[in-house]
N, C-alpha and C positions, 0 to 999 in steps of 0.2 A: 093876318092873324096877330101880328105884333102890335099894330097901331090902331086897330079897331077894337075897343074894349068889349063891345057886344058880340061881334063876330068871333073874337078871340076866346070866348068862354066855351066854345065847343071842345069836344074831344077829338084831337087830330091824330091821324096815322099817316105814315108814308109807306108807299109800296115800291120796293125796288126789286129788280130782276137779279135773282140768285142763279149764277151760271152753274153751280154744282147741282143744285136741286132742280134746275130748269123750270122755275116758276117764279111768280111774283110773291115776295115775302112782305108782310105788313108788319110795321113796328111803330109803336107810340111815339109821337113827337117828342114827348118828355124823355124818352130813352136815347135820343139822338145826341151825339156830341160833335161839335165842330171845333176846329183849331184855326185861328186866323193865319197861322204860318202855312197851313195847307188848305187853301180855299177851294180846291177841286174835289175834295172828299169829305164824307162824314163817317162817323164811327157809331155802330150800333152793337148792342150786346144781345145775343140770342138766348133762347130758353135755357140752354145748358150753361150759360155764363161765359161763352166764348165771345171775345171781342172781334168784330169784323170791320174792316176799313172799306168803304164803298164809294167809288167815283160818283159824282152827282149825275153823270150822263146815264147811269143805270136806274135813276129815280124815274118811275114810270107813272105813279099814281099818287093822288092826295085824297084823303077821306076826312070828312067832318061829321062826327056823330054817325059813323057807319055809312054815310052817303058819299058816293064818289063825286068830288067837286072839280077835279082836274086830271087830265090823262094826256101823256105825251102821245102825239101822233106817231103811229107805227110806220 
C-alpha cells in the first residue's frame, strides 16, 4: 500500500475485532494512527469521536475498495 503507487491509490479499510460489540469493526486506513513508541497497537477514532487503542493482534481483515484482500486465519 505504501510502496506501490498504483495499488496504493485504493481506499483501504482495516477490520478489527471489537470485544465489547462482539463483531469486526471496519475503519478507514486514514483514520488509523500509530506511535513508534508503541509498535504493538494502533489507535482509531469511532463515529462518536471516542479514541480506541487496539492491539494489532485484533486486526482481522484488510479491504481495498470494499473488496476483502487479506484475512487472518481463524
